[in-house]
C-alpha positions as CSV (number, residue, x, y, z in Angstrom):
1,M,-0.7,0.3,0.0
2,V,1.6,3.2,-1.1
3,C,-0.5,6.4,1.1
4,T,-1.3,9.2,-1.5
5,T,-2.7,11.9,1.3
6,I,-1.3,15.6,0.4
7,S,1.4,15.3,2.9
8,C,3.1,11.5,1.0
9,Q,1.8,13.0,-2.5
10,L,3.9,15.9,-1.4
11,A,6.7,14.6,-0.5
12,G,7.2,12.1,-4.2
13,A,4.7,9.3,-3.3
14,D,3.6,9.2,-6.9
15,A,7.0,8.9,-8.2
16,V,7.0,5.7,-5.8
17,V,3.6,4.8,-7.1
18,S,5.0,4.8,-10.7
19,R,8.4,3.2,-9.6
20,F,6.1,0.2,-8.2
21,E,3.4,0.3,-11.4
22,E,7.1,-0.3,-13.4
23,L,8.4,-2.9,-11.7
24,L,5.7,-5.2,-10.9
25,G,4.6,-4.0,-14.4
26,I,0.8,-3.5,-13.2
27,T,-1.2,-0.1,-12.0
28,I,-3.0,0.9,-8.9
29,G,-5.6,-1.4,-8.0
30,G,-4.2,-4.1,-9.8
31,T,-2.1,-7.8,-8.6
32,T,0.6,-9.3,-10.3
33,G,0.1,-12.1,-13.1
34,D,0.9,-14.7,-10.5
35,G,-1.5,-12.9,-7.3
36,L,1.7,-12.9,-5.2
37,I,1.5,-8.2,-5.0
38,S,-1.1,-6.1,-5.6
39,L,-0.7,-2.7,-5.4
40,I,-3.2,-0.6,-3.8
41,A,-3.3,3.4,-3.2
42,V,-4.2,4.7,0.6
43,E,-5.0,7.6,2.2
44,C,-3.3,8.0,5.3
45,L,-0.8,5.8,6.7
46,A,-0.3,8.3,10.1
47,C,3.6,8.4,8.6
48,C,3.0,12.5,7.7
49,G,5.5,14.0,9.3
50,N,7.9,10.9,7.8
51,S,6.0,11.2,4.3
52,P,5.9,9.4,2.2
53,A,4.8,5.9,3.4
54,V,4.7,2.5,2.1
55,Q,2.9,-0.3,4.6
56,V,3.4,-3.9,3.6
57,D,1.4,-6.4,5.3
58,F,2.0,-5.0,8.4
59,D,4.9,-3.4,8.8
60,Y,5.4,0.1,7.7
61,F,8.4,1.9,5.9
62,E,8.6,6.2,6.1
63,S,10.5,8.2,4.6
64,F,10.2,6.3,1.6
65,Q,11.9,6.8,-1.8
66,P,11.5,5.2,-5.2
67,E,15.0,3.5,-4.6
68,Q,13.5,1.4,-2.5
69,C,11.0,0.0,-4.3
70,E,13.3,-2.8,-6.5
71,G,14.4,-4.2,-2.9
72,I,11.2,-4.9,-1.5
73,V,10.1,-6.2,-4.7
74,E,12.7,-8.6,-4.8
75,A,11.9,-9.7,-0.9
76,L,8.2,-10.9,-1.7
77,R,9.1,-12.4,-5.1
78,A,11.9,-14.3,-3.4
79,G,9.0,-15.1,-0.7
80,R,11.1,-13.0,2.4
81,H,9.7,-10.4,4.7
82,P,11.2,-6.7,3.1
83,E,13.6,-6.2,5.9
84,G,13.6,-2.3,7.2
85,G,9.7,-2.0,7.9
86,A,8.4,-1.4,11.5
87,G,5.2,-2.5,13.1
88,V,3.8,1.1,13.6
89,P,3.9,4.1,12.2
90,G,7.4,6.0,14.5
91,G,8.5,2.6,15.5
92,D,12.0,1.0,15.2
93,P,13.0,-0.8,11.9
94,V,12.7,-4.8,12.6
95,A,14.4,-7.1,10.2
96,R,12.6,-9.9,8.9
97,T,13.9,-13.7,6.6
98,E,10.2,-14.8,6.3
99,V,7.2,-13.8,4.9
100,G,4.5,-13.9,8.3
101,A,7.5,-13.9,10.3
C-alpha cells in the first residue's frame, strides 16, 4: 500500500507509485499475474511526519524513496519479508527473514 494523502504526495508518493507500477507491470488497484503482489493506494498511513509512507503486510516503511521499491519487490518475489519496516508508524525498524514472520 502506498499512501497518497497530500503530505505523502508532496514528499514524492507519485514517484513511488510510478516505480512500483514499472517494476510490477501493473497499475494502482492491480495484482501481478502470479497473484503475489497487489498495489493499492490508501489514504493516510499516519506517517505524515515521515512521508511518503508504504505499508507491506503489517510493516510500515517511512520516508520511502523510489529507489527502495526494487528491494521490496525482490524480497516478496523471493518469499522473504522486506527488511527495514516498523510494526507501527514511527516505530523502530525490525528485521524479518520469512514472509509472515
